TORTIDO-731426 format. One record per residue: x, y negated, z negated of N, C-alpha, C, CB in turn. Coordinates in pm, whole numbers, plus 50000, padded with zeros to 5 digits. Glycine has a CB too. Layout:
TORTIDO-731426
[[X Y Z] [X Y Z] [X Y Z] [X Y Z]]
...
***
This chain:
TORTIDO-731426
[[34867 36726 62103] [34891 36590 62152] [34986 36513 62059] [34758 36515 62166]]
[[34970 36538 61928] [35050 36462 61831] [35195 36504 61835] [34994 36480 61691]]
[[35220 36636 61842] [35358 36683 61839] [35440 36635 61958] [35360 36834 61834]]
[[35388 36640 62082] [35467 36587 62194] [35501 36439 62177] [35392 36607 62324]]
[[35402 36363 62123] [35429 36220 62103] [35540 36199 62000] [35301 36147 62059]]
[[35533 36277 61891] [35637 36266 61787] [35773 36305 61843] [35602 36354 61666]]
[[35774 36411 61922] [35899 36456 61982] [35956 36351 62077] [35879 36588 62055]]
[[35866 36291 62157] [35912 36189 62252] [35966 36068 62178] [35798 36147 62345]]
[[35895 36029 62070] [35942 35915 61992] [36077 35944 61928] [35839 35879 61885]]
[[36094 36066 61876] [36220 36105 61815] [36333 36104 61916] [36208 36241 61751]]
[[36305 36153 62036] [36406 36154 62142] [36447 36013 62180] [36354 36228 62264]]
[[36346 35924 62194] [36376 35785 62230] [36458 35717 62122] [36246 35707 62253]]
[[36423 35743 61995] [36498 35683 61884] [36641 35734 61884] [36431 35714 61750]]
[[36659 35862 61908] [36794 35919 61910] [36878 35857 62021] [36787 36072 61928]]
[[36817 35842 62140] [36890 35783 62252] [36928 35639 62222] [36807 35790 62379]]
[[36836 35563 62158] [36865 35424 62125] [36978 35413 62024] [36740 35355 62071]]
[[36975 35501 61923] [37077 35498 61819] [37214 35534 61875] [37041 35593 61707]]
[[37216 35629 61967] [37346 35671 62022] [37400 35569 62120] [37333 35806 62090]]
[[37309 35495 62187] [37355 35397 62286] [37383 35262 62224] [37254 35383 62396]]
[[37319 35228 62110] [37338 35097 62048] [37478 35087 61990] [37232 35073 61938]]
[[37542 34968 61999] [37676 34952 61943] [37673 34955 61792] [37740 34821 61991]]
[[37773 35014 61733] [37782 35016 61588] [37827 34880 61538] [37879 35126 61541]]
[[37816 34860 61406] [37859 34734 61347] [38007 34711 61373] [37830 34732 61196]]
[[38086 34816 61361] [38230 34803 61381] [38260 34763 61525] [38302 34934 61347]]
[[38187 34826 61621] [38209 34791 61761] [38171 34647 61788] [38131 34884 61851]]
[[38057 34603 61730] [38011 34467 61752] [38107 34367 61692] [37871 34447 61694]]
[[38153 34394 61568] [38247 34303 61503] [38377 34294 61583] [38276 34349 61360]]
[[38419 34407 61643] [38542 34406 61720] [38529 34322 61847] [38582 34548 61757]]
[[38406 34302 61895] [38385 34225 62017] [38386 34075 61992] [38255 34266 62082]]
[[38379 34032 61867] [38387 33890 61836] [38533 33846 61833] [38318 33859 61701]]
[[38554 33716 61834] [38690 33662 61846] [38733 33592 61718] [38699 33565 61965]]
[[38859 33607 61683] [38917 33531 61574] [38959 33394 61628] [39038 33606 61510]]
[[38941 33291 61547] [38977 33155 61589] [39103 33108 61516] [38860 33058 61562]]
[[39180 33026 61584] [39298 32967 61521] [39255 32862 61420] [39391 32905 61628]]
[[39316 32867 61304] [39291 32761 61205] [39400 32767 61101] [39151 32775 61140]]
[[39422 32657 61034] [39523 32645 60929] [39450 32608 60801] [39635 32538 60967]]
[[39443 32700 60704] [39365 32671 60582] [39406 32541 60515] [39381 32785 60484]]
[[39535 32519 60498] [39581 32398 60429] [39544 32273 60507] [39733 32403 60407]]
[[39567 32275 60637] [39541 32158 60720] [39392 32129 60730] [39600 32177 60859]]
[[39313 32232 60762] [39170 32210 60785] [39097 32173 60656] [39107 32334 60845]]
[[39135 32234 60545] [39074 32196 60416] [39112 32053 60381] [39118 32293 60303]]
[[39238 32015 60405] [39283 31880 60373] [39213 31776 60459] [39434 31869 60391]]
[[39203 31803 60589] [39135 31709 60679] [38988 31694 60638] [39144 31757 60825]]
[[38923 31805 60607] [38781 31800 60569] [38762 31726 60437] [38724 31941 60559]]
[[38840 31763 60337] [38828 31698 60206] [38869 31552 60213] [38913 31772 60101]]
[[38976 31522 60285] [39021 31384 60298] [38919 31298 60372] [39154 31378 60370]]
[[38862 31354 60479] [38760 31281 60554] [38637 31254 60470] [38722 31357 60678]]
[[38599 31352 60389] [38484 31333 60300] [38514 31226 60196] [38445 31465 60231]]
[[38637 31226 60143] [38674 31125 60044] [38672 30985 60105] [38814 31155 59987]]
[[38716 30973 60230] [38713 30844 60299] [38570 30795 60314] [38781 30854 60437]]
[[38481 30885 60355] [38340 30846 60375] [38276 30805 60242] [38261 30962 60438]]
[[38300 30883 60137] [38242 30850 60006] [38295 30715 59958] [38274 30961 59902]]
[[38425 30692 59975] [38484 30565 59932] [38422 30448 60007] [38636 30567 59954]]
[[38400 30465 60137] [38340 30357 60216] [38198 30329 60171] [38342 30392 60364]]
[[38126 30433 60128] [37991 30412 60078] [37993 30338 59944] [37917 30546 60064]]
[[38085 30377 59857] [38095 30313 59726] [38132 30166 59740] [38198 30385 59637]]
[[38221 30135 59835] [38270 29998 59852] [38192 29920 59958] [38417 30000 59890]]
[[38081 29975 60003] [38007 29914 60113] [37969 29769 60082] [37881 29994 60143]]
[[37931 29741 59959] [37892 29605 59923] [38003 29504 59942] [37846 29602 59782]]
[[38129 29550 59935] [38244 29460 59947] [38300 29455 60089] [38352 29503 59852]]
[[38287 29565 60164] [38353 29570 60295] [38257 29556 60413] [38429 29698 60308]]
[[38127 29570 60391] [38031 29557 60501] [38019 29410 60541] [37892 29614 60461]]
[[38001 29382 60670] [37987 29243 60714] [37863 29177 60655] [37982 29236 60868]]
[[37880 29061 60596] [37768 28989 60536] [37679 28925 60642] [37818 28882 60440]]
[[37737 28894 60758] [37662 28836 60870] [37679 28925 60992] [37708 28691 60900]]
[[37578 28929 61074] [37586 29013 61193] [37686 28956 61292] [37447 29026 61260]]
[[37763 29044 61354] [37853 29004 61462] [37787 29032 61597] [37987 29079 61451]]
[[37695 29127 61596] [37615 29158 61716] [37470 29139 61673] [37643 29307 61771]]
[[37416 29023 61706] [37285 28985 61652] [37172 28995 61753] [37292 28845 61600]]
[[37203 29011 61879] [37099 29012 61982] [37053 29154 62014] [37149 28944 62110]]
[[36936 29163 62076] [36882 29291 62122] [36849 29281 62270] [36755 29332 62040]]
[[36897 29376 62350] [36868 29372 62492] [36721 29408 62516] [36961 29467 62570]]
[[36666 29377 62632] [36524 29401 62659] [36481 29548 62645] [36490 29353 62796]]
[[36569 29641 62684] [36534 29783 62674] [36521 29825 62528] [36639 29871 62746]]
[[36617 29787 62447] [36611 29819 62304] [36487 29757 62240] [36738 29770 62234]]
[[36461 29633 62273] [36349 29562 62212] [36216 29625 62251] [36351 29415 62251]]
[[36200 29659 62378] [36072 29716 62423] [36051 29855 62367] [36066 29720 62576]]
[[36155 29936 62359] [36140 30071 62305] [36120 30068 62154] [36262 30156 62340]]
[[36176 29969 62088] [36146 29954 61945] [35997 29932 61924] [36228 29838 61884]]
[[35941 29843 62001] [35798 29815 61988] [35713 29939 62017] [35758 29701 62081]]
[[35760 30023 62109] [35681 30140 62148] [35696 30257 62051] [35721 30184 62286]]
[[35812 30271 61988] [35841 30392 61911] [35837 30375 61760] [35974 30442 61949]]
[[35847 30252 61710] [35851 30234 61566] [35716 30272 61504] [35888 30089 61530]]
[[35721 30339 61390] [35599 30380 61320] [35546 30266 61235] [35625 30504 61233]]
[[35416 30273 61212] [35355 30178 61119] [35410 30199 60979] [35202 30191 61120]]
[[35424 30326 60939] [35481 30360 60808] [35628 30395 60827] [35404 30479 60741]]
[[35712 30293 60831] [35854 30317 60857] [35922 30389 60740] [35925 30185 60883]]
[[35873 30370 60619] [35932 30437 60503] [35918 30588 60516] [35867 30387 60372]]
[[35804 30634 60565] [35781 30777 60582] [35874 30834 60689] [35634 30805 60618]]
[[35891 30759 60798] [35983 30803 60903] [36126 30808 60851] [35975 30710 61025]]
[[36163 30712 60767] [36297 30710 60708] [36318 30833 60620] [36318 30581 60627]]
[[36216 30865 60538] [36226 30983 60452] [36240 31110 60534] [36103 30993 60361]]
[[36160 31122 60639] [36167 31241 60724] [36303 31252 60793] [36056 31237 60830]]
[[36359 31140 60835] [36490 31144 60901] [36599 31189 60804] [36526 31007 60959]]
[[36585 31153 60676] [36680 31200 60575] [36665 31350 60552] [36660 31125 60443]]
[[36541 31398 60556] [36517 31541 60538] [36576 31620 60654] [36366 31570 60525]]
[[36548 31577 60777] [36597 31651 60893] [36748 31636 60911] [36527 31603 61019]]
[[36800 31514 60890] [36941 31491 60917] [37035 31532 60806] [36962 31349 60946]]
[[36993 31514 60681] [37082 31539 60568] [37059 31677 60505] [37063 31432 60462]]
[[36938 31730 60519] [36907 31860 60457] [36895 31971 60562] [36776 31850 60376]]
[[36800 31955 60654] [36774 32063 60750] [36889 32086 60847] [36648 32033 60828]]
[[36953 31978 60893] [37057 31995 60994] [37178 32071 60941] [37101 31859 61046]]
[[37235 32036 60825] [37346 32117 60774] [37305 32261 60745] [37402 32054 60647]]
[[37184 32280 60688] [37139 32415 60658] [37123 32498 60785] [37007 32412 60581]]
[[37065 32438 60889] [37045 32513 61012] [37178 32540 61083] [36950 32438 61105]]
[[37268 32442 61083] [37397 32460 61152] [37477 32572 61090] [37477 32329 61149]]
[[37492 32567 60959] [37573 32669 60891] [37495 32799 60875] [37619 32618 60753]]
[[37365 32786 60846] [37283 32906 60827] [37267 32988 60953] [37148 32868 60776]]
[[37242 32923 61066] [37225 32996 61192] [37356 33059 61237] [37172 32904 61300]]
[[37468 32991 61211] [37598 33052 61243] [37619 33177 61159] [37712 32952 61218]]
[[37587 33168 61029] [37602 33286 60942] [37509 33398 60986] [37575 33249 60796]]
[[37387 33363 61028] [37292 33464 61075] [37344 33532 61201] [37156 33400 61101]]
[[37399 33452 61292] [37454 33510 61415] [37574 33599 61384] [37495 33399 61512]]
[[37657 33556 61288] [37773 33637 61249] [37727 33769 61187] [37863 33560 61151]]
[[37627 33762 61099] [37576 33884 61035] [37516 33978 61137] [37472 33848 60928]]
[[37448 33923 61235] [37387 34007 61339] [37491 34088 61415] [37307 33922 61437]]
[[37612 34029 61430] [37719 34098 61502] [37818 34166 61409] [37792 34000 61591]]
[[37783 34178 61281] [37871 34246 61188] [37999 34172 61159] [37903 34380 61239]]
[[37997 34039 61171] [38118 33959 61150] [38096 33853 61043] [38161 33893 61281]]
[[38018 33888 60942] [37983 33790 60839] [38105 33740 60762] [37884 33850 60742]]
[[38212 33818 60758] [38332 33775 60684] [38391 33647 60743] [38437 33887 60683]]
[[38359 33616 60869] [38412 33495 60930] [38324 33373 60908] [38429 33516 61077]]
[[38208 33391 60843] [38114 33279 60825] [38172 33166 60741] [37988 33329 60761]]
[[38244 33192 60630] [38302 33079 60554] [38400 32997 60638] [38373 33131 60430]]
[[38481 33064 60719] [38572 32992 60808] [38494 32908 60908] [38665 33090 60881]]
[[38387 32966 60964] [38302 32891 61058] [38245 32767 60991] [38189 32979 61111]]
[[38196 32784 60868] [38136 32671 60796] [38238 32558 60777] [38083 32718 60659]]
[[38362 32593 60748] [38466 32491 60730] [38490 32416 60860] [38597 32555 60681]]
[[38499 32487 60972] [38526 32422 61100] [38409 32333 61142] [38555 32526 61208]]
[[38286 32378 61114] [38168 32297 61145] [38167 32172 61059] [38038 32379 61123]]
[[38194 32188 60930] [38197 32073 60839] [38308 31976 60878] [38215 32120 60694]]
[[38422 32028 60918] [38534 31943 60957] [38495 31852 61073] [38655 32029 60996]]
[[38431 31908 61175] [38388 31829 61290] [38286 31723 61249] [38330 31919 61399]]
[[38190 31761 61164] [38086 31667 61123] [38143 31552 61041] [37979 31740 61042]]
[[38240 31581 60955] [38297 31475 60870] [38384 31381 60952] [38380 31536 60755]]
[[38459 31434 61048] [38536 31347 61137] [38442 31254 61213] [38621 31432 61237]]
[[38331 31309 61263] [38234 31227 61336] [38172 31121 61246] [38125 31315 61395]]
[[38140 31158 61122] [38082 31063 61028] [38177 30948 60998] [38043 31133 60898]]
[[38307 30978 60985] [38405 30873 60959] [38419 30778 61079] [38542 30934 60926]]
[[38415 30834 61200] [38422 30750 61320] [38302 30657 61325] [38428 30837 61448]]
[[38185 30709 61296] [38064 30627 61295] [38072 30517 61189] [37940 30715 61271]]
[[38116 30553 61070] [38123 30456 60961] [38220 30343 60993] [38164 30525 60830]]
[[38336 30378 61046] [38436 30277 61081] [38382 30184 61189] [38566 30344 61127]]
[[38316 30240 61288] [38260 30159 61396] [38153 30064 61344] [38202 30248 61505]]
[[38067 30113 61255] [37964 30027 61196] [38025 29906 61128] [37879 30107 61096]]
[[38128 29929 61049] [38190 29820 60973] [38259 29719 61065] [38291 29877 60874]]
[[38311 29765 61177] [38381 29676 61270] [38281 29598 61356] [38477 29757 61360]]
[[38181 29668 61408] [38088 29606 61504] [37991 29510 61436] [38010 29713 61580]]
[[37932 29551 61325] [37842 29464 61251] [37713 29431 61325] [37911 29338 61218]]
[[37648 29532 61381] [37522 29507 61453] [37405 29500 61356] [37497 29616 61559]]
[[37318 29406 61379] [37201 29387 61294] [37097 29496 61318] [37140 29248 61318]]
[[37043 29550 61211] [36941 29655 61223] [36811 29595 61277] [36916 29723 61086]]
[[36729 29677 61344] [36606 29624 61405] [36511 29558 61306] [36533 29734 61475]]
[[36489 29621 61190] [36394 29563 61096] [36446 29431 61038] [36365 29662 60984]]
[[36578 29418 61028] [36637 29292 60981] [36627 29187 61091] [36785 29312 60938]]
[[36647 29227 61214] [36638 29137 61329] [36499 29073 61338] [36670 29212 61459]]
[[36396 29149 61295] [36259 29099 61304] [36221 29006 61190] [36163 29216 61306]]
[[36305 28996 61087] [36272 28913 60971] [36308 28766 60997] [36345 28964 60847]]
[[36237 28675 60932] [36278 28534 60936] [36415 28520 60870] [36172 28443 60865]]
[[36495 28423 60911] [36632 28409 60857] [36638 28402 60706] [36696 28286 60913]]
[[36540 28335 60644] [36545 28319 60498] [36515 28447 60422] [36447 28213 60456]]
[[36461 28551 60491] [36427 28676 60424] [36531 28786 60445] [36293 28724 60473]]
[[36627 28764 60530] [36721 28870 60564] [36811 28910 60447] [36808 28826 60681]]
[[36837 28818 60360] [36922 28849 60244] [36841 28911 60130] [36992 28723 60196]]
[[36710 28924 60149] [36624 28974 60041] [36583 29120 60062] [36500 28888 60031]]
[[36646 29189 60156] [36614 29330 60179] [36661 29414 60060] [36679 29381 60310]]
[[36615 29539 60055] [36650 29627 59943] [36800 29653 59935] [36575 29761 59955]]
[[36866 29661 60050] [37011 29688 60053] [37077 29591 60152] [37041 29838 60094]]
[[37104 29470 60111] [37159 29369 60203] [37291 29412 60268] [37181 29240 60130]]
[[37373 29489 60195] [37502 29531 60251] [37485 29626 60369] [37586 29598 60143]]
[[37364 29680 60385] [37337 29774 60494] [37272 29706 60614] [37249 29886 60444]]
[[37246 29577 60603] [37170 29507 60707] [37236 29507 60843] [37146 29365 60665]]
[[37368 29503 60845] [37441 29486 60972] [37527 29607 61006] [37529 29362 60965]]
[[37474 29724 60976] [37545 29850 61004] [37462 29939 61095] [37579 29924 60873]]
[[37414 29881 61203] [37322 29955 61290] [37395 30038 61396] [37229 29859 61359]]
[[37507 29988 61447] [37574 30056 61559] [37703 30125 61512] [37606 29955 61672]]
[[37709 30258 61536] [37600 30340 61590] [37546 30431 61483] [37649 30422 61711]]
[[37435 30497 61509] [37361 30570 61407] [37442 30682 61343] [37236 30627 61467]]
[[37461 30672 61211] [37532 30777 61139] [37454 30906 61132] [37565 30730 61001]]
[[37322 30898 61111] [37238 31018 61107] [37247 31094 61239] [37092 30981 61077]]
[[37234 31021 61350] [37239 31086 61482] [37376 31146 61509] [37203 30985 61592]]
[[37480 31074 61471] [37617 31123 61492] [37638 31252 61416] [37720 31019 61449]]
[[37603 31252 61288] [37624 31371 61206] [37540 31488 61255] [37590 31340 61060]]
[[37413 31461 61289] [37324 31569 61331] [37374 31635 61459] [37182 31517 61352]]
[[37412 31555 61558] [37459 31613 61684] [37597 31677 61669] [37463 31506 61793]]
[[37680 31624 61580] [37810 31688 61554] [37790 31825 61493] [37897 31600 61461]]
[[37700 31836 61395] [37672 31965 61331] [37614 32064 61431] [37576 31947 61213]]
[[37515 32019 61509] [37450 32108 61605] [37550 32159 61709] [37334 32037 61674]]
[[37630 32067 61763] [37724 32104 61869] [37839 32189 61814] [37780 31980 61938]]
[[37890 32155 61697] [37997 32234 61638] [37951 32375 61607] [38050 32167 61510]]
[[37829 32388 61555] [37775 32521 61524] [37761 32604 61652] [37640 32509 61453]]
[[37705 32544 61756] [37691 32616 61882] [37824 32650 61945] [37609 32536 61978]]
[[37919 32555 61938] [38051 32579 61999] [38126 32689 61926] [38133 32450 61998]]
[[38126 32684 61794] [38196 32788 61716] [38133 32925 61744] [38191 32755 61564]]
[[38000 32932 61744] [37934 33059 61771] [37964 33112 61910] [37785 33044 61755]]
[[37967 33023 62009] [37999 33064 62145] [38143 33109 62156] [37973 32950 62243]]
[[38236 33037 62095] [38377 33076 62098] [38399 33209 62026] [38463 32967 62034]]
[[38323 33233 61921] [38333 33361 61850] [38279 33476 61934] [38257 33353 61719]]
[[38186 33443 62024] [38122 33548 62102] [37997 33603 62038] [38219 33659 62126]]
[[37935 33527 61945] [37812 33574 61881] [37699 33578 61983] [37774 33483 61761]]
[[37624 33687 61982] [37515 33701 62079] [37399 33610 62046] [37467 33845 62083]]
[[37389 33565 61922] [37281 33473 61885] [37328 33328 61883] [37226 33510 61749]]
[[37442 33298 61943] [37489 33159 61949] [37389 33066 62018] [37622 33154 62021]]
[[37318 33111 62124] [37219 33021 62186] [37112 32974 62089] [37153 33090 62302]]
[[37084 33053 61985] [36985 33011 61886] [37034 32887 61811] [36956 33125 61786]]
[[37162 32883 61778] [37218 32767 61710] [37212 32644 61800] [37362 32794 61668]]
[[37240 32662 61929] [37231 32550 62023] [37088 32497 62030] [37278 32594 62163]]
[[36991 32587 62043] [36852 32546 62064] [36794 32479 61939] [36767 32665 62103]]
[[36804 32547 61825] [36746 32492 61702] [36821 32368 61657] [36749 32598 61590]]
[[36953 32372 61661] [37032 32257 61621] [37004 32135 61708] [37179 32291 61626]]
[[36995 32157 61839] [36964 32046 61929] [36829 31984 61901] [36970 32092 62072]]
[[36730 32070 61872] [36595 32021 61843] [36592 31938 61715] [36496 32138 61832]]
[[36659 31987 61610] [36661 31913 61483] [36738 31782 61499] [36725 32000 61371]]
[[36849 31785 61573] [36927 31664 61593] [36849 31560 61672] [37058 31696 61665]]
[[36780 31602 61778] [36701 31509 61858] [36587 31450 61776] [36645 31579 61982]]
[[36524 31533 61691] [36418 31483 61604] [36471 31379 61508] [36355 31599 61526]]
[[36589 31403 61452] [36651 31307 61361] [36676 31174 61430] [36782 31364 61305]]
[[36730 31179 61552] [36758 31056 61627] [36630 30978 61653] [36829 31089 61760]]
[[36524 31048 61694] [36396 30981 61719] [36342 30915 61591] [36293 31080 61774]]
[[36352 30986 61480] [36299 30934 61354] [36375 30811 61307] [36304 31042 61246]]
[[36503 30798 61343] [36577 30678 61305] [36524 30555 61378] [36727 30697 61335]]
[[36477 30574 61501] [36413 30463 61572] [36275 30436 61513] [36401 30493 61724]]
[[36201 30545 61484] [36067 30530 61427] [36072 30461 61291] [36000 30667 61413]]
[[36181 30480 61218] [36197 30417 61087] [36242 30272 61096] [36296 30496 61004]]
[[36266 30224 61219] [36312 30086 61243] [36451 30062 61185] [36213 29987 61184]]
[[36529 30169 61172] [36665 30157 61121] [36767 30140 61233] [36700 30280 61038]]
[[36732 30187 61354] [36828 30182 61464] [36759 30151 61596] [36904 30315 61475]]
[[36836 30090 61685] [36793 30070 61822] [36819 30198 61901] [36865 29948 61885]]
[[36758 30205 62019] [36779 30323 62104] [36927 30342 62136] [36698 30310 62235]]
[[36997 30234 62170] [37139 30249 62204] [37221 30300 62086] [37195 30115 62252]]
[[37178 30268 61964] [37249 30319 61846] [37244 30471 61840] [37188 30259 61717]]
[[37125 30527 61862] [37110 30673 61849] [37167 30745 61971] [36962 30710 61831]]
[[37160 30683 62089] [37216 30747 62208] [37368 30756 62196] [37178 30669 62336]]
[[37432 30647 62158] [37577 30649 62141] [37616 30744 62028] [37632 30507 62113]]
[[37538 30742 61919] [37565 30836 61809] [37556 30980 61854] [37469 30812 61696]]
[[37455 31011 61936] [37439 31148 61986] [37557 31189 62074] [37308 31161 62065]]
[[37601 31098 62161] [37712 31129 62252] [37842 31147 62175] [37728 31018 62358]]
[[37869 31055 62083] [37993 31064 62004] [37990 31188 61915] [38013 30937 61919]]
[[37877 31211 61848] [37866 31327 61760] [37883 31458 61836] [37732 31327 61688]]
[[37815 31469 61949] [37826 31591 62029] [37967 31609 62083] [37725 31588 62145]]
[[38031 31497 62123] [38167 31507 62176] [38266 31555 62071] [38211 31373 62229]]
[[38257 31498 61951] [38347 31541 61843] [38312 31682 61797] [38341 31443 61724]]
[[38181 31712 61789] [38139 31846 61749] [38188 31953 61843] [37990 31852 61740]]
[[38205 31919 61970] [38260 32014 62067] [38412 32014 62066] [38210 31982 62207]]
[[38472 31895 62063] [38617 31884 62080] [38696 31943 61964] [38655 31739 62097]]
[[38650 31921 61840] [38728 31968 61725] [38745 32120 61728] [38660 31925 61594]]
[[38638 32199 61740] [38662 32343 61746] [38724 32389 61878] [38532 32417 61724]]
[[38681 32331 61990] [38727 32380 62121] [38874 32351 62145] [38644 32318 62232]]
[[38920 32233 62107] [39058 32195 62136] [39157 32244 62031] [39067 32046 62147]]
[[39114 32248 61905] [39208 32278 61797] [39190 32417 61735] [39195 32175 61689]]
[[39084 32487 61770] [39058 32615 61707] [39020 32722 61810] [38947 32601 61602]]
[[39095 32728 61917] [39066 32825 62023] [39086 32967 61972] [39155 32799 62146]]
[[39030 33063 62043] [39042 33204 62005] [39189 33247 62010] [38956 33294 62098]]
[[39226 33333 61917] [39367 33372 61907] [39412 33452 62029] [39390 33455 61782]]
[[39318 33513 62100] [39356 33589 62219] [39353 33503 62345] [39264 33708 62236]]
[[39331 33370 62330] [39337 33276 62442] [39458 33186 62424] [39206 33192 62453]]
[[39511 33131 62533] [39620 33034 62518] [39571 32913 62440] [39675 32990 62657]]
[[39653 32859 62349] [39611 32740 62273] [39590 32621 62364] [39714 32706 62165]]
[[39481 32545 62339] [39453 32427 62420] [39531 32307 62368] [39302 32396 62420]]
[[39519 32280 62241] [39597 32175 62175] [39644 32231 62042] [39514 32044 62155]]
[[39763 32198 62005] [39815 32241 61876] [39847 32119 61793] [39940 32331 61894]]
[[39801 32122 61669] [39831 32013 61576] [39938 32059 61480] [39704 31967 61499]]
[[40054 31994 61485] [40158 32024 61387] [40137 31928 61272] [40303 32013 61448]]
[[40107 31981 61157] [40071 31894 61045] [40164 31916 60928] [39927 31919 61002]]
[[40204 31806 60869] [40280 31812 60744] [40194 31747 60637] [40421 31742 60756]]
[[40159 31823 60537] [40076 31770 60429] [40162 31762 60305] [39950 31858 60405]]
[[40186 31640 60259] [40274 31619 60145] [40198 31553 60031] [40396 31534 60184]]
[[40219 31602 59912] [40156 31542 59794] [40264 31468 59716] [40085 31649 59705]]
[[40246 31339 59701] [40343 31257 59629] [40280 31206 59501] [40393 31139 59717]]
[[40342 31236 59388] [40288 31192 59260] [40302 31042 59247] [40357 31262 59143]]
[[40193 30977 59210] [40191 30833 59190] [40142 30805 59048] [40100 30763 59295]]
[[40169 30688 58996] [40124 30657 58860] [39974 30673 58841] [40164 30516 58825]]
[[39896 30644 58946] [39751 30650 58933] [39692 30776 58995] [39689 30529 58996]]
[[39774 30868 59038] [39718 30990 59094] [39806 31049 59200] [39582 30963 59151]]
[[39745 31119 59294] [39818 31189 59399] [39772 31141 59535] [39799 31341 59387]]
[[39866 31114 59624] [39832 31068 59759] [39863 31180 59856] [39910 30939 59796]]
[[39771 31202 59948] [39789 31303 60051] [39824 31233 60183] [39662 31392 60066]]
[[39936 31271 60242] [39976 31214 60370] [39964 31321 60476] [40121 31159 60364]]
[[39884 31294 60578] [39862 31392 60686] [39927 31339 60811] [39710 31419 60709]]
[[40029 31410 60865] [40098 31369 60987] [40063 31467 61098] [40252 31363 60966]]
[[39996 31417 61200] [39957 31506 61311] [40068 31502 61415] [39818 31462 61374]]
***
């Protein structure tokens, strides 16, 4: 009885091994994407520098008074229903999911999908394209916040004399639209889009896990009383749109016709106080 079973198992294993695609075959089935190392690195690094600079100068450039001070009935009612009693804990969790888990899952799941298909050598390039989309989305969100000047929900609920006494007054009127939600959905969508364009068989995993983490982050921003519902919805739409558009439009597969081409001239001009990078699209 034992020998026939062993023989049958050996036969089945042999058939599976002969029919399964080799690593080389699987890697050959994935697609190379168009990208320009100089341009994409410059856009990513420049966008990150812009965001960091805006954070450093936030106390000087953020609106001191709200320009959008009212809350519509839907936002107000959902705030009352969804905000947590312990808003600090919700805020901490949203930072964990949005700033730690989301980047790790977006880049990590893409690398896992690439490794599964024997195309791990393309993972660093994927990570750059995902980061590029997320940083562009973050800059769009930051610029919009500074222009719109919407009052945050927890500040809106305070008496007028207490609004200037918050822990970070320069952040009081930067509610629209949610930066956490924008970044999370940009990362999730860019990771899924890049994996799908590459042809990774595990790309749906990046879509599913990334979407779940991004949605959790958006919910926690409301629970933390940092954003209204419309803030996180618009952030999700903008983040997902940029997360899809950047890789899909500018980094199509080399064996497909280009969708959009960016002709870029990157020039470094020496200045007395440093070097300026000029990017012409």
